[in-house]
N, C-alpha and C positions, 0 to 999 in steps of 0.2 A: 345603787340608788334605791331609796325607800319606795315601796309600792304606793305610799300615800303622797309622795312628792312628784310633781311633774316637772319641776325645775329645781336643780341643785347647782349652786355656784360656790366655789371655794377658791379663795386667794386670787380673784380675777384682777388682772392688771392690763391697762391699755395706755400706751404713751403716744404723744405726738411730739416728736423731738424731745425737748427738755421738759415739756409739760406732761404731767401724769393725770390723765382724764379720769381714770378709774384705778383706785389704789387699794389693792388687797381686799376686795369686797367679798363678803360671804353672806349668803342668804338661801333660803329654800322657799318654794311656793307649793302649797298643798293642793291636791286634786280637788277641783270644784270650788275653790275660793276666788274672791275678788281681791287682788293684791295691789295696793297703791304704792308706787315707787316715786317718792317725792323729793324735791330739792329746788333750790333757786336756780336761775339761769347759770349754765356752765358747771353744774354739779356733776354731770356725767350720765344723766338719765338716758338721753337718746343714744349715746355711745353704747351703753349697756344693752339697750334694745337691739341695736344694730349687730352687736356681737351674738346675742341670743338667737337672732333670726338669721344669722349666717351672712350678713352683709359686710361684716368687719371681722378681721382676725384679732384674737387676743394676743398679748405679749407674754402673759403668764397666767397660771391658774387652771382650774378644771371647771367645765361647764357641761351640764347634762340637761337635755330637754326631752321629755317623754321617754327617758331611758337611753337616749342616744347622745353621743358626743357630737356637737355641731360641726366640728372641723373634720372629724374622721368619718362621720355618717351624715353629711349635710342633706342629702336627698330624703332620708328617712325622717329627719327633723322637719324639713319644709313641707312634707306631705301631711304633717300633723299640726301645723301651726297656721294661723292667719294673722296678717299684719296690717294695721290701719295706721299709716304714717300721718304726721301732722299736716302735710300737704298731700292732697289726693294724687294717686298714681294711675287714675283711669284715663281713658282716651276721650277728649272733648268732642271729637268728630263722630264718635259712635253713639248709638242710642243706648238708653239704660239697659234694655233687654240684651242688646248685642255685647255690651261691656261685660255683663254677667256671664253670658254664654262663652265669650272669648276667654274669660278668666277660668271658667270650668274646663275649657279645652286645654289651657296651659297646665292644669292640674291632672290632665289625663282622663277626664270624664268623657264617656261616649256621648254621641250627639243627642240621643233620646234622654239620657240622664241629665245632661247639662241644660237642655231646654226645660225639662221638668223642674229642675232645681232653680233655674232663673225665675220661672213663674211663681214658685213657692216663695222665694225671697222678695219678689216684687209685691206680693200680697202681704207678707209678714211686715214689710217695712212701709206699707201703705203707699206704694209707688206704682201700682198697676195702671193708673191713669196716665203715668209718665213713661210707660214702657217704650213708646215710640219716639220720645223726645230725646234730642241730643244731650249728652251729659253736659257739654259746655254751656247749654242754655238754662240749666237749672239754677235755682237759688243756692246760696251757700249751705243752708240747712239741708236741702234735698241732696246736694252733692255729698255731704257728710254721711247721710243715711245710705246712699248707694255705695259709697266707699266701704262702709262697714259691711253692707250686704255682700259685696264682692269678696271680702275676706272670709266669708262663711260659706262660699260656694261648695267647698270640698268637705264641709262639716268638720272643722279642725277641733282638736282637743284643747288647744291653748290659743287664745286670741290676745295679741298685743295691741293696745290702744294708746297712741301717742297724742296727747292733748286732743281728745275726741270732740270736745265742745268748744274749743277755742274759736272766738269770733262769732259764735252763734247768738241769735237773739234768745230771750228768756224762754219762749215757748218751744223753739227748736231744740234748745239745750235740754229742757225738761223731757221732751219726747225722746231724745237720744239716750238720756239716762235710763228711761224706762226700757228702751230696747237693750241696753247693756244688762239690765236685770233679767230680761227675758233670755238673752244669750246664756247667761249664767244658770238660770233655772233649767234651761234645756241641756245642761251638762258641761258646758265649756268653762275652763278655768280662764279668768280674765286678769291680765297684767296691764295695769293702768298707770300712765303718767299724766299728771294734770297740775296746773298752777291754781286751780280752783279748789281750795282746801275744804270748803263746805261740801263740794261735790265728792271729794275723797272721803270725807267723814260720813257722808250719806250712803255711799255705795260700798265701801271696802270692808272686808273682814279683818284685814291686817294692813299695817302701814310700815314702810321703811323710809327713813329720812336720810338723804345723802347730802353731804356738804363738801365741796371741793374734792370730789372723788372718793370720799370715805364715808362709811356708814357711821352715823352718830347715834341712832336709836332705831329700834324695830319692835313691833308688837301691835296689839289691838289699840284702837283709839283710847280706850279706857286706860290701858297700860301706859301709853305715852302721856296722857293727861296727868297720871299719878306722879310722873317725874317732875311736874311743875305744880304740885299741890300747894306750894307756898304762894302761888299766884292765883288770885281770884278776882271776880268782878262783883262789886256791890253797888246797887242803885239805891239812892236815899233821897227822901224829901223831908226837909226841915219845915218847921212852922214859921220861919222867917229867913231872911237872907243871910248868907255867909259868904266869905271870900275864899278863894283858892289858897291864898297865903295863910290865912288863919286855920283853915281846915288841915292843910298839910303840916303846918307848924305844930299843931296840937295832936296830930295822929301820925306817929312815925310809921305805922303799918300801911299808910296810904302812899302808894308809889307814884300815881298820877291821878289827876282829877280833871274831868271834862264836864262842863255845865256852867251855870250861872245862877245867882240868886238863891232860890230855895231847892232847886233840883240838880242832882249831881250823879254822875256815873264815875265810880272810882275803881282803879286797878289797885289791888291790895296784896300784901304778903300776909300769910297766916290769917285767914278770913275771920276766925273767931276772935282773935286779938283785935283785929281792925274794927269789928262791930262794937266791941266793948269800948274802944277808944272813941269811936264816933258818938256813941251814946253819952259818954263822959264829956266829950267836947260840947255837945248840945246842951247838957245840963249846966255846964260852966258858963254858957252864953245865955242862959235863961230861956232856951228854946226846947221844943219837943221834936222828937223824930216821928213824923207823921206816917211815913212808909219806909220800909227797908227790905230789900230783896237781895239775895245772894245767888249768883249764877255759876254753874260749873264752867270750868275752863273749856273753851272750844278748841278744836284741833288747830285752827289758825293761830290762836293765842299761844298754844303750846309750841307750835312750829316756830313762831317768832322768838319765843323765849329760849328755845333750844338753839336756834341759829345765833342769837346774841351770845349765849353761853359758850358756843364753840368757835366764834369768829376769831378769838385770840389764840385758839389752840391749833388751828390748821395752817399749814403753809400754803403759799400761793400756788395753786394748781388749776388747770382748766376744769 
């Protein structure tokens, strides 16, 4: 294993009967990065996390976490990782403080150390005033915060976050994203799954996209967006009204058009060609282009384009 990699996966396979949930997956995660592991429902994301964290056995392949094989040396791996599942695994009848202390006890921390660590985390996660409250009585946002805090009790090298902001309101999700950045700045490598692609784009250093158990692309957001450079967004305002039919009929580079009258947002292929066609179209109608803006492709747009391009290439797998 490279000293720079905390996770190395080679040829990972996991089957459920006739369904192949993870199919010959390869990737590495570098020390200190935020790595987003993305895909639609059923892509194999949670299966992968369960294998990496020792909750599920692989059928084939090699998996190394922090330099240890998860099946041959599970204790060594579990001492070095923290896992935040999509659904909280804390005890509703225990207080926030007691949940953290009990988690510390499970990881072998001494009484003084786990009490100190619990107080530090309650303060870091702005939960000190909830220390004596039962976990089950907390709001969803506060429950997610404490669940993340519990995963950090033993100061892990790698933190797995499975849909950390799912179901949270805007303010709670924003606060949790900032906590994820703090975790990373403090030295932990973060392995993130999320359906919020704007969140992944905002947080991650690198992204992998999984479709039906197979890796379809991997790299920085910029790398992935370059794969769909033929697709772009153009916002345009004409000096008069036009119709979608006329606009698309005269501009072959316009793939789709949303708007009405004089204001339109267009998804286009080959942005420069599209802009030239739009200007020519306006001149032919005796109109002027009052405003025109081109936007870079977002990760969400790239993700959808890549999924569409791969949907016909993959076989039905879980």
